[in-house]
Legacy VTK file of the C-alpha trace (Angstrom):
# vtk DataFile Version 3.0
C-alpha trace
ASCII
DATASET POLYDATA
POINTS 410 float
0.000 0.000 0.000
1.346 3.389 -0.921
1.488 5.798 2.034
-0.009 9.208 1.403
1.933 12.220 2.575
0.165 14.713 4.853
-1.124 17.834 3.201
0.391 21.209 3.926
-0.707 22.930 7.086
-4.140 24.444 7.571
-4.601 28.241 7.464
-4.649 28.230 11.282
-1.350 26.312 11.380
0.202 28.714 8.887
-0.927 31.752 10.896
0.537 30.290 14.108
3.798 29.548 12.304
4.007 33.090 10.946
3.344 34.557 14.396
6.131 32.461 15.902
8.542 33.386 13.122
7.840 37.091 13.558
8.593 36.732 17.266
11.928 35.078 16.439
12.804 37.582 13.725
12.687 40.636 16.001
15.211 39.182 18.460
18.824 40.359 18.093
21.117 37.607 16.866
23.634 38.134 19.664
20.872 37.728 22.260
19.412 34.594 20.718
22.684 32.733 21.134
22.826 33.013 24.922
21.761 30.452 27.488
19.707 33.063 29.322
17.608 33.860 26.281
17.237 30.186 25.349
15.949 29.334 28.810
13.692 32.395 28.847
12.065 31.039 25.696
11.271 27.834 27.578
9.922 29.734 30.583
7.664 31.831 28.374
6.392 28.990 26.200
2.614 28.957 25.771
2.449 25.375 24.505
4.897 22.722 25.723
5.346 19.076 24.835
6.772 17.105 27.772
8.177 13.621 27.326
8.969 11.360 30.272
10.823 8.088 29.870
10.272 4.658 31.377
13.363 4.898 33.564
11.877 7.952 35.299
8.568 6.206 36.007
9.743 2.749 37.059
10.997 1.650 40.464
13.793 -0.853 41.144
11.218 -3.649 41.385
10.041 -3.063 37.827
6.687 -1.668 38.916
5.320 1.746 38.046
6.661 4.345 40.509
3.466 6.151 41.454
5.343 8.739 43.500
7.493 9.726 40.534
4.456 9.947 38.261
2.607 12.051 40.844
5.554 14.440 41.088
5.564 15.090 37.344
1.789 15.564 37.276
2.017 18.160 40.057
4.550 20.172 38.052
2.529 20.008 34.842
-0.719 20.880 36.597
0.899 23.945 38.158
2.235 25.062 34.773
-1.164 24.593 33.147
-2.741 26.684 35.918
-0.439 29.498 34.780
-1.970 29.370 31.307
0.379 27.021 29.460
-1.035 24.253 27.283
0.592 20.894 28.059
0.962 17.829 25.852
2.412 14.811 27.660
4.222 12.054 25.777
4.764 9.216 28.208
6.604 5.946 28.181
5.945 3.319 30.822
3.152 1.155 29.419
5.344 -1.920 29.089
6.969 -1.211 32.443
3.543 -0.826 34.060
2.632 -4.272 32.769
5.784 -6.034 33.975
4.686 -6.324 37.618
1.067 -7.401 37.063
2.198 -10.101 34.611
4.809 -11.404 37.024
7.693 -10.794 34.619
11.132 -10.480 36.174
12.516 -8.056 33.597
11.417 -6.071 30.576
10.447 -8.550 27.834
12.514 -8.689 24.664
10.256 -10.536 22.231
7.621 -8.524 20.419
4.607 -10.627 21.442
5.356 -10.383 25.180
6.112 -6.670 24.846
2.708 -6.209 23.212
1.029 -8.193 25.984
2.771 -6.156 28.681
1.820 -2.921 26.927
-1.798 -4.049 26.664
-1.979 -4.719 30.407
0.102 -1.711 31.388
-1.467 0.909 29.135
-4.762 0.871 30.991
-3.049 1.043 34.364
-0.800 3.890 33.234
-3.668 5.937 31.786
-5.794 5.276 34.855
-3.072 6.516 37.142
-2.564 9.673 35.095
-6.311 10.281 35.102
-6.460 9.916 38.873
-3.481 12.169 39.559
-4.541 14.951 37.164
-8.105 14.789 38.484
-6.797 15.860 41.883
-6.092 19.228 40.205
-9.388 19.347 38.334
-7.742 18.474 35.006
-9.066 15.992 32.469
-6.727 13.906 30.318
-7.298 12.466 26.865
-5.363 9.361 25.877
-3.999 9.115 22.334
-2.104 6.059 21.092
-0.052 6.503 17.918
1.924 4.318 15.537
4.198 5.342 12.688
1.336 4.561 10.319
-0.498 7.529 11.821
2.212 9.863 10.517
2.469 8.476 6.989
-1.188 8.358 6.041
-2.818 11.690 5.425
-6.218 11.018 7.003
-4.754 9.667 10.233
-2.194 12.454 10.487
-4.766 15.188 10.098
-7.226 13.429 12.405
-4.580 13.215 15.129
-3.751 16.879 14.639
-7.396 17.934 14.861
-7.997 15.809 17.948
-4.982 17.279 19.724
-5.964 20.844 18.901
-9.500 20.283 20.153
-8.323 18.653 23.384
-6.021 21.586 24.078
-8.778 24.099 23.346
-10.974 22.302 25.894
-8.281 22.501 28.572
-7.570 18.768 28.421
-4.034 17.389 28.729
-3.400 14.950 25.852
-1.450 11.924 27.103
0.302 10.290 24.157
2.128 7.002 23.882
3.228 4.767 21.063
0.663 2.027 20.573
2.997 -0.784 21.622
0.137 -3.282 21.897
-0.401 -3.391 18.122
2.765 -1.978 16.598
5.325 -4.069 14.735
9.095 -3.741 14.403
8.643 -2.257 10.947
6.204 0.447 12.080
7.677 1.485 15.445
8.843 5.049 15.996
11.738 3.366 17.817
11.231 5.264 21.040
9.053 7.961 22.499
11.803 10.587 22.253
11.384 10.688 18.479
7.620 10.521 18.842
7.742 13.557 21.160
9.792 15.522 18.638
7.304 14.781 15.867
4.385 15.647 18.147
6.044 18.962 19.067
5.917 19.871 15.396
2.432 18.419 14.931
0.961 20.711 17.614
3.227 23.685 16.833
4.756 23.610 20.326
6.819 26.513 21.623
9.147 24.158 23.516
9.962 20.479 24.071
11.021 19.112 27.461
12.679 15.675 27.522
12.676 14.201 31.031
15.059 11.323 31.605
17.421 9.791 34.185
20.441 12.026 33.492
20.766 15.770 34.003
21.380 16.701 30.414
24.178 16.060 27.963
27.708 15.755 29.350
31.100 16.097 27.685
31.743 12.432 28.579
29.571 9.578 29.885
28.094 10.901 33.186
29.456 7.904 35.106
33.012 8.861 34.165
34.841 10.932 36.813
35.226 14.540 35.734
32.336 14.487 33.248
30.745 17.931 33.038
27.252 18.961 32.055
26.936 20.964 28.836
24.399 23.703 29.679
23.807 25.069 26.165
24.051 23.729 22.628
23.456 26.194 19.804
24.226 23.717 17.037
24.493 19.931 17.214
27.670 20.194 15.132
29.302 21.632 18.266
28.991 18.280 20.052
30.052 16.002 17.200
32.985 14.712 19.262
31.029 14.045 22.441
30.910 10.375 23.436
27.333 9.161 23.901
25.767 5.751 24.354
23.118 4.213 22.142
21.709 2.090 24.970
18.945 3.160 27.309
18.142 1.778 30.739
16.960 -1.766 31.390
13.334 -0.600 31.192
13.654 1.953 28.400
14.497 1.856 24.706
16.107 5.241 24.127
19.699 6.093 25.000
21.369 9.450 24.447
21.756 8.768 20.723
17.984 8.603 20.251
17.513 11.673 22.434
19.923 13.679 20.314
18.111 12.491 17.181
14.850 13.764 18.656
16.593 17.043 19.515
17.742 17.319 15.896
14.180 16.839 14.656
12.653 19.316 17.096
15.231 22.088 16.917
15.468 21.730 13.148
11.714 22.410 13.042
12.072 25.535 15.183
11.291 24.052 18.615
13.815 24.775 21.442
14.412 21.717 23.604
15.562 20.998 27.167
16.964 17.646 28.278
17.104 17.059 32.024
16.197 14.865 34.994
12.530 14.245 35.715
13.111 15.714 39.183
14.139 18.983 37.505
10.935 19.403 35.522
9.713 22.449 37.454
13.111 24.139 37.321
13.477 23.466 33.587
10.046 24.907 32.821
10.916 27.955 34.923
14.014 28.578 32.825
16.529 27.648 35.532
20.041 26.419 34.743
19.393 22.680 34.763
20.046 20.071 32.114
21.000 21.041 28.587
19.052 23.533 26.507
19.226 23.172 22.718
18.316 26.297 20.790
16.123 26.128 17.704
18.328 25.934 14.621
15.697 25.794 11.899
12.508 27.575 10.994
8.997 26.253 11.194
8.288 24.172 8.129
5.248 22.473 6.675
4.034 19.223 8.192
4.500 17.594 4.817
8.204 18.410 4.566
8.877 17.301 8.137
7.045 14.075 7.324
9.324 13.458 4.343
12.428 14.235 6.405
11.718 12.276 9.564
8.438 10.403 9.826
8.130 8.655 6.488
9.578 5.164 6.100
11.721 5.045 2.963
10.928 2.221 0.539
13.984 2.304 -1.715
17.136 4.065 -2.852
18.104 5.994 -5.945
21.845 6.199 -6.612
22.944 9.435 -8.280
25.935 10.439 -10.352
28.130 13.249 -9.066
26.455 15.970 -11.129
22.961 14.997 -10.011
24.026 14.770 -6.364
25.478 18.269 -6.467
22.421 19.627 -8.246
20.099 18.135 -5.642
22.261 19.432 -2.785
22.136 22.876 -4.330
18.495 22.907 -3.268
16.988 24.204 -6.505
16.992 21.213 -8.846
14.671 18.281 -9.370
16.074 14.809 -9.997
15.954 13.762 -13.658
16.319 10.214 -15.021
19.694 11.089 -16.557
21.238 11.641 -13.131
20.323 8.213 -11.745
22.784 5.333 -11.975
20.819 2.632 -10.136
17.514 2.078 -8.335
17.132 -0.262 -5.360
14.073 -1.581 -3.515
10.398 -2.080 -4.249
8.271 1.059 -4.262
5.259 2.664 -5.878
4.907 6.145 -7.293
4.489 8.534 -4.369
6.590 6.477 -1.949
9.494 8.117 -0.071
12.985 7.068 -1.179
16.553 7.949 -0.241
18.836 9.713 -2.720
22.412 8.470 -2.496
25.603 10.191 -3.702
28.403 8.237 -5.471
30.293 7.894 -2.162
27.311 6.097 -0.579
26.149 9.070 1.487
22.409 9.705 1.717
22.026 13.316 0.593
18.241 13.689 0.485
14.854 12.051 0.847
11.976 12.569 -1.539
8.795 11.272 -3.107
9.426 9.269 -6.266
7.186 9.793 -9.299
7.575 6.277 -10.794
7.069 2.695 -9.675
10.270 0.730 -9.105
9.357 -1.520 -12.026
9.351 1.411 -14.450
12.629 3.021 -13.437
15.227 0.608 -14.913
14.179 1.632 -18.442
14.656 5.305 -17.567
17.919 5.281 -15.598
20.703 7.355 -17.117
18.681 8.550 -20.095
17.881 12.115 -21.110
14.313 13.415 -21.060
14.594 14.077 -24.814
15.509 10.464 -25.561
12.737 9.166 -23.317
10.169 11.401 -24.967
11.239 10.258 -28.409
11.145 6.541 -27.545
8.436 6.203 -24.897
6.310 9.294 -25.398
5.085 11.905 -22.996
4.765 10.910 -19.358
8.128 9.162 -19.161
10.104 12.356 -19.694
9.084 13.952 -16.380
11.268 14.364 -13.297
11.767 11.362 -11.043
11.699 13.407 -7.819
10.459 16.988 -7.965
12.396 19.568 -5.956
9.217 20.447 -4.027
9.145 16.834 -2.817
12.806 16.804 -1.708
14.265 17.334 1.763
18.054 17.560 1.996
19.877 15.338 4.460
22.998 17.535 4.541
24.071 20.864 3.040
26.132 21.159 -0.105
29.884 21.197 0.559
31.997 23.986 -0.810
LINES 1 411
410 0 1 2 3 4 5 6 7 8 9 10 11 12 13 14 15 16 17 18 19 20 21 22 23 24 25 26 27 28 29 30 31 32 33 34 35 36 37 38 39 40 41 42 43 44 45 46 47 48 49 50 51 52 53 54 55 56 57 58 59 60 61 62 63 64 65 66 67 68 69 70 71 72 73 74 75 76 77 78 79 80 81 82 83 84 85 86 87 88 89 90 91 92 93 94 95 96 97 98 99 100 101 102 103 104 105 106 107 108 109 110 111 112 113 114 115 116 117 118 119 120 121 122 123 124 125 126 127 128 129 130 131 132 133 134 135 136 137 138 139 140 141 142 143 144 145 146 147 148 149 150 151 152 153 154 155 156 157 158 159 160 161 162 163 164 165 166 167 168 169 170 171 172 173 174 175 176 177 178 179 180 181 182 183 184 185 186 187 188 189 190 191 192 193 194 195 196 197 198 199 200 201 202 203 204 205 206 207 208 209 210 211 212 213 214 215 216 217 218 219 220 221 222 223 224 225 226 227 228 229 230 231 232 233 234 235 236 237 238 239 240 241 242 243 244 245 246 247 248 249 250 251 252 253 254 255 256 257 258 259 260 261 262 263 264 265 266 267 268 269 270 271 272 273 274 275 276 277 278 279 280 281 282 283 284 285 286 287 288 289 290 291 292 293 294 295 296 297 298 299 300 301 302 303 304 305 306 307 308 309 310 311 312 313 314 315 316 317 318 319 320 321 322 323 324 325 326 327 328 329 330 331 332 333 334 335 336 337 338 339 340 341 342 343 344 345 346 347 348 349 350 351 352 353 354 355 356 357 358 359 360 361 362 363 364 365 366 367 368 369 370 371 372 373 374 375 376 377 378 379 380 381 382 383 384 385 386 387 388 389 390 391 392 393 394 395 396 397 398 399 400 401 402 403 404 405 406 407 408 409
């Protein structure tokens, strides 16, 4: 089945984006690049996505830590009382199911993970409902899979539901639908899901709550490791040693958190990474954790979908000239610039564009089925028109359907 890309944003989304951009544009450049200003942006955020990981909600016995959950709810309820809209992305469903099912550790096989999530999801949502109700706040549970971000109707339905919940003063509580998801459709972890949701709801800030107080210049367990309070550009931390592994009850290590930071900040959403116990301080703009400033501008939902949410179905290998033209940002991909096509895909599917050195330089929506491309590869549009007629002489990936993976080198 061919996934349909989400349409461009609604007029309301566009207006909100323009308002946010105007706010950013009037700020002096030298002020933007300070930790104080970055944290002030978090403190003044009117809509915040908060993600809390399994390790922050699970006790040593593998059961849900109700005290930890209650502490986070208290912070979020207080912030909402101040007029901020809160969207909560929570892990913990599988962990919440470990104890009731009598499992010693987090399951590794997909079927048992799904069973644990099925048991735990209800308990987790029930606990959130009870704790928020103590502050007179209703919650609305939303379970998502990757399929919900690659099919237009589901994407827009999720967006509309979230907007309506927020307008009604409800706190949306979002989790990946682990009970029905498969390895092929998983977001991979809720950090990435939170980053995509922050764009979906046009959040002013993203708060990632975990079991370490931010990014450090070395693994935190290493003596002498120091917290990095501010990151203006992820290129600044290219040499920092991070681990890909999460805790025994979580799936996301620092690598996945930095990937989520890249998605969020690249879409114009400043992000803070810190301990769950520091949630109140982080939202107040205090010097805790690591704050990552927004590096990109708000973009359309469709382009973010192509860049991060869509599952690629194949690869198109380019010659050097085509790779440079694509990286220049103003050229569509023509058949003549392709040297090889890999994978099975239909017209409209997302594919990766690969330079001669094997580097993925872009992602885009292909205009032909994989079965049709071999006859077109390496041939000029003139030759294709002469031999095959009109329809086969069009671009393979239009520049409006391309998202660059890296900038053009000098």
